[in-house]
N, C-alpha and C positions, 0 to 999 in steps of 0.2 A: 767653340761651336762643335756640335755633335759630329758633323761630317768630317771634322779634322781628326777625329780619333781613328787610328788604324783599324781596319776591318778584322784582321785575323791575327791570332797569336797561336803558334804551334810550339808546344813545349816537349822536350825530352822524347823525340821520336827516335828511340834507341832499340836495336834488335835484341831479342831475348836469346836468340840462337848464338851458340859459341862459334858457329862455323863462319860467320861474317859479322864485321863490325858496323858496316853501313850498307845501305841499298847498293851504293856504287861498288863496294867491295864484293858483294854477292854476285854482281853481274846483272841485277835487275835494273831496268830503266824506269824512272818515276816522272810523271807529268801531273800538272794541276789544271783543272778547268773550274771557273766560277761563273755562274749564270744568274743574273738578276732578272726575274720575270715580274714586271710591274703589274699590280692589280689596280693601282691608282697612282697619282703623281708622287706620293710619298711612300706608299706601301708596296713592298715586293716580297716574293718568295725567292730565297737565295739557295741555289744548289751548288755545293762545293764537291767536286769529284777528284779523288786521287787515283791515278792510273798507274798500276805496276805491271810492267811487261817484261817477259823473259825473251831476249833476242837470241839466246844461245841455242845450240842444238842438243843440249842435255837438260834434264830436269834440275831445278834449283829449289831446295827447301828454304823457307823463310818464315821466321817468327818475329812479329813486330808489335810493339805497344806504342801508343801515341795519346796525347791529350790535345784538345782543341777548345778554344774559347772564342765566342763571338761577342764583340764589345758594343755594338750599337744599342742605344737605349730602347728598352721595351722588347727586345728581340728574344726569341726562344727557339730552341732546337725542337723540331717536330718529327724528324725521322732520321734514323741512322740505318744504312743497309749496305749490302755488298752484292756484287755481280761477278761471277755466279754466286748465288746465295749459299749460306751455310757455314762460312768460315769465321765470321766476325762475332766477337763478344764485346759488349760495351756497357758503360754505366753513366747515366746522366747526372749532372749536378742538381742540387735541390732547386736552384732558380732556373734550370733548363737552358742556361747560357753556355755551359761547358759539357764536354763529354770525354771520357777516357775510353779508348777502344783497343782491342787486341785481336790479331788474326794470326793463324798458323796454317800454312798450306805449302804444298809442293807445286811449283809452277812447271807445267809441261812446256816443252819447246814451243816458242811462239805464243804462249798463252798470255792473255791480258786479264788482270783482276782489278776491280774497281771498288773503292770505298766511297760511299756518298753520304753527305750530311746535308739535310734540308733545314733551312732556318726561316721562320716567319719574322720578317723585319718590318714593323710598321713605321719606322722612322728612317728609311734609307736615304732620303734626300732632305735638303734644307731649302726654304724658299727665301729669296731676297731679290729686291729690285725687279719684281715682276717675272722672275724666272725660277725654275727648280734646278738646284745644283746637285749633281751626282759626283761622288768621289770614292775611289777604292784604292787602297794602298796594299799591295801584296808584297810580303817579305819572305826571303829565303832564310829560315832559321835552322836549316839542316846543316849537316857537315859535308854535303855533297851537292853538285849542281842539279838543278831541276831541268830536265830535258823537255822543254815545251810548257809554256804557261799561256792560258787563254782566258780573257775576261770578256763577258758578253752582257749587255743590258738590252732588254726588249720592252718596248712600249706598246700597249694594246690599242690599236686603231679600231674605231667603230664609226657607224654613221652619225652617232651623237657627239662624239668627242674625238678630236685628233690632236696629235703631238707634233711639234716642230722643234727640231734640234737646231739650236742657234750657235752652239760652240762645241767643238770637239778637239781633243788633243791631236797634235800632229802624229800621223801614223795610224790613227784609228780608221776603220773601214765601215762605211754605212752598210747595213744589211736589211733585207726585207724577208720575213718569214710569214707567209699567209697574210693574216690581218694584223701583223705586228711589224714594227720597224724599230731599228735601234743601231747599235754599233758594236764592233768587236775589236779587241786589242790582242795582239799575239806577240810573244817573244820566244825565240827558239831555246835559249839557255838563260837560266837565272843562277848566278854563282852564289856560293854561301855568303850570307850577310847582305846581299844585294836586295834593293827594294824596287818595286815596279808600280808606278803611279798612273792611274787612269781617271780622267775627269771629263764631264760633259755638262752642258746647260741646255734646258729645253723649256718650252712654254706649252700651255694647254689652251685649246680653242674649242668652243662649244658650237654645235650646229643647231640653232634654235628652230630652223625650218623642219629638220628631220625629227626633232623632239615633238613638235606640234602634230606632224603627220602621223607619227607613231601613236600618239595618244588617241587620235581619231580612229586609227586602224584597230587599236585595242577595244575601243568602244563598239565599233562595228562587229568585230569578232565575238564580243560578248553577247551582242544582240542575236547574231546568227546561232551561237551555241545554245541560247535560250530556246529558239524556235526549232532547232534540229537536234535537240538533246536525244542521245541514243537510248536512254532508259535502261542502262545496264547491259545492252547488247555488246557483242564482240567488237573491239576497236577496229575501225577501218584501216588505220595506219598501224602497222606492226613494226616494232623495233627489231632490227636484225643486222647481222654483219658477218664479215669474213675474218678469220684469224689464222695466223701462220707462225711458224718458226723458220727463220732464215739465218743459218749460221754465217757469221761474218758481216751481216748487214745490221750495224748498230742502230738501235731505235726502231727496227722494223719487225722484231720478234715480239708478238703480243699475246700468244696463247696463255702464258703464265699470268699476265696482268689481268686478262679477262676472267680466268678461273679464280684468281684471288679476289677480284671485285665481286663476282657472283657469290662466292662463299661468304665473304664478310657481310653481304647484304641480307643473309638468311635471317628469317624471323621465326620460322616454325620447323622446317625440315630440309635436310640436304641428303640426296641420294647420289652415290658415286659408283661407277664401274670403271676399273682399270686393271688389266692383267698384271702389269708391273707397277710397283710403287716404291721407288728407291729414294725419292727426294724427301727423306724422313723429317729432318729438322723443320723445314718450311711447312710441310704438310701437317705434321702433328701439332705445331704451335697454333696454326689457324683453326684446325678442327677442335683442339682442346678449348679454345676460346668459345666456340659454339656450344659444346657440351656443358661447359661451366655455366652458361647463361640459359640452359634449358632447351636448346635447339636439338631436335632429334637428328642423329646422323647415322646413316647406314652405308656400308662400303662393301662392295663385292670385288674380290681380287683373286689372283692365282695363289695356290699353295707355294711353299718355299722349296718344293721338290719337283723334279720332272720324272715321269715314269718312262722307262725304256725297256722294251722286251728283248732279252738276250736269250736266244734259242728258245727254251721252253719255260722261262721264268721272267718275272718282272724285276727290274732293278730301279731303285730310287736314287736320283742324282740331286744333291742339295744345291740350292742357289743361296749363298750366304747373305747377299744384299737383301733379298726378299725375306729371308729368315730374320735378319736384324730388324727390318721394318715391322714385321708381324709381332716380334717381341715388344717393340716400342708401343704398338697399338694395344697390346694386352696390359701394359703398364699404365697407359695414360687414358684410355677410352673406357666407357662403361661396358659391362658384359653384354654380349649380343650385338655389338656395333658392327662387327666384321664377319662376313661369310666368305668361304673359299669355293671356287668352281673352276675345275681344270679345263672346261670347254669355253670359258669366257674369252671374247676377243673385242668387245665394244669398249669405247672410251667415252663415258658420259658424265656430265655434272648436271643434276636437276635440282633447282632451288625453289622451295615453296610452291611447287606445281605451277610456276609462272615462267621460269627461265630455264633454258637448256643450252648446254654447250656439247656438241658432238664433233670430235676431231680424231685424227690419227695418232695423237700424242698420248703416250703413257705419262703418268705422273712421276717422271724421272728427270734427272739432269739432261740426259740425251734428248728426251722428248721436248723439253722446254728450251734448250740452248744449242744442241749439237746436230740433231737430225733436221732434214727438211720435212716439216709437218704442216698440215692444213686442216681447217675445220670451219664450222658455222656456229654462230650463237644467235639465239632468237628469244625474244620476250613475248610469248603468246600462250595463253592458258590452254587452248585446244591442243597445240603441239606438245606442251608440257604434260598434259593429261595422258596423251598417247605414250609419251616417253616413260611416264610413271607406271602405266599398265605393263609395259615391257619389263621395267625394273622389277615389279612385283612378281612377275612370272619367273624371272631368273632367281630372285630372292627365295621364293617358295618352292623352287625346283628340288626334286629329290637328289640331284647332283650337287646342290649347294649345301656345304657343311659349315656350321657355326665354328668360328675360331675360338678354341679354348686351349689352355695349357695341357690338359690331358690329351687332346687330339694331337698336339705337337709332339708330346712325349711318345704317344703310340706310334706315330709315323717314324719318329727318330729310332724307335726300337726295331722297326722293320727293315731299316736300311742295312 
């Protein structure tokens, strides 16, 4: 049966660095989390997270390569990422069931780094004797202990359909997260070669009364919409929200996810202002995808130098991180994409003159992960139009200079 096949196979997780032979030897602590987020009784999105933590008081360099294969029938890997972003390189297999990845980074004292693999698994469970059967076998194929393993499965409760867990392994703990319920298994240490089994059975129950009432409500709402159709006027209900960066509050820092969501949704134009842009790999890859499919992108940022007056003359102080970012922009973006303005202080993302994010966060690692930042996002054409008018005034200002290689060479020569 498919559910008897082990879930994960980890092969050859070996360091490339000559300084350490294993994670354990290097001083890094490794843990694993696996979450099954069910969309239906048999279909789930599986997120596997490897956590690497430096518990020492000194930085630790680490270079690692690993391969991962997901064995359930019909499954495919849909995302590979790291947090903080920017260190991982990976290659998917042709059938999208396996991935080989590599990362090289120096861990600051106390720093945690995560590698996440997200899998679409349409056949997570098997049905038999009127119940759905869930099974996961986690194995430690490494040469060192795993410090902490956690397996979670979550079932989506709704007014139309509910789930009832009829059997759980001893030691499993029932959990409730909003409109979802499920179970969690935790083990503090998994020794080399040791396996960890988690199983559960559940049933599905349909609420026919709620379904009938919902159909009646939909019919009524359709009738009201017909009679009170706005005819193209501004929407009464405006989508908006608050975003923030909270260092150390896992899962609560969402400025970067909202910025990425807005950018990827662009169809015509993206306008961005940010004094500092150091998050180059993440930023350039997302913007390059837009320009490749014909979306117009315009960016206003600071130059790579700071002017300081010393007695009776000006001196130029170079910021190497900003200089590196601007060089990447010249290499990857169409001419005329970027302008520089020394007086800029706003942080804006405007998409298709429909959506706006205004926050205190620069497009940098510190802005998205390390500082306490906050902002507002809104989907409203009137607000977006006003934001775009502001952007155009800065873009066309005499103090805004188009980024070119000649301009950078000219400034470099004055330093």
